[in-house]
C-alpha positions in Angstrom: 10.0 -9.2 -9.9 10.9 -5.7 -9.8 10.4 -5.2 -13.7 7.4 -6.8 -13.5 5.8 -4.6 -11.2 7.1 -1.7 -13.4 5.5 -3.1 -16.3 2.4 -4.0 -15.2 1.6 -1.0 -13.2 0.6 -3.8 -10.2 1.9 -4.9 -7.6 0.2 -8.4 -4.9 1.2 -9.3 -1.9 -0.3 -9.9 1.4 -3.8 -10.6 -0.2 -4.0 -7.8 -2.0 -3.1 -5.9 -5.5 -1.7 -2.5 -5.3 -1.5 0.3 -7.9 0.2 3.5 -7.9 -2.1 6.5 -6.8 -4.8 8.0 -10.2 -2.4 11.5 -11.3 -6.4 12.9 -10.4 -6.7 11.6 -7.0 -3.3 12.9 -5.9 -4.3 16.3 -6.7 -7.8 16.2 -4.8 -6.2 14.8 -2.1 -2.8 16.7 -2.4 -0.6 13.7 -2.2 3.3 13.5 -3.6 2.5 9.6 -4.2 1.4 6.5 -2.4 0.2 3.2 -3.6 -3.6 2.1 -3.7 -5.3 -1.2 -2.7 -7.1 -1.9 -5.6 -8.4 -5.2 -4.8 -8.3 -6.8 -1.4 -9.2 -10.6 -0.4 -9.0 -12.5 2.6 -5.8 -12.3 4.6 -4.1 -10.1 6.8 -4.6 -6.8 5.7 -8.2 -7.4 5.5 -8.9 -9.2 9.1 -7.2 -5.7 10.4 -9.5 -4.0 9.3 -7.8 -2.7 6.0 -10.4 -1.7 3.2 -10.4 -1.7 -0.1 -9.1 1.6 -1.7 -6.7 2.6 1.4 -3.6 4.6 -0.1 -0.2 3.3 1.1 2.0 6.3 2.1 4.4 5.5 4.6 5.5 1.9 5.6 7.4 1.7 9.2 8.3 5.5 8.3 9.3 5.1 5.1 7.5 7.0 2.2 5.4 4.9 -0.4 5.7 7.0 -3.8 5.4 4.0 -6.1 4.5 0.2 -6.6 8.3 -0.6 -6.9 9.1 1.0 -3.6 6.1 -0.9 -2.0 7.9 -4.4 -3.5 11.0 -3.3 -1.8 9.6 -2.8 1.3 7.9 -6.2 1.6 10.5 -7.9 -0.3 12.9 -7.0 2.9 10.2 -7.7 5.8 11.1 -10.4 7.8 8.8 -13.2 9.2 7.3 -12.1 12.6 8.0 -8.7 12.0 5.6 -5.8 12.6 4.8 -3.5 9.9 3.6 0.1 10.6 0.9 1.2 7.5 0.0 4.8 7.4 -2.5 5.8 4.7 -5.8 7.6 3.7 -8.9 6.3 2.0 -10.1 8.5 -0.8 -12.2 10.6 1.4 -9.6 11.8 3.1 -10.5 9.4 6.3 -6.9 8.8 7.3 -5.9 5.5 8.8 -3.0 3.5 10.7 -2.5 0.2 11.1 -0.2 -2.5 13.0 -0.2 -5.8 10.9 2.3 -8.7 12.0 3.3 -10.7 9.3 
């Protein structure tokens, strides 16, 4: 599954599609890494107020620098666990979400 992620550069989970942050956006926001929500369907993320465009920087304090990192975190998350998503929107607005999975 991780090979598929690496080849396509996109990853889908929890009602959203994620992609690595573009070099231009990384530069403008002074980010070292991150994964951006590029598509968002109805689901847990959207119901918690997360919007398309969010750049996920950390989940449970673990840095997220690529879709591969994100796939690993989601694969290791257990049912009924709460994940803390830290991120920033392209306009610079910082965000923190707590999501039960």
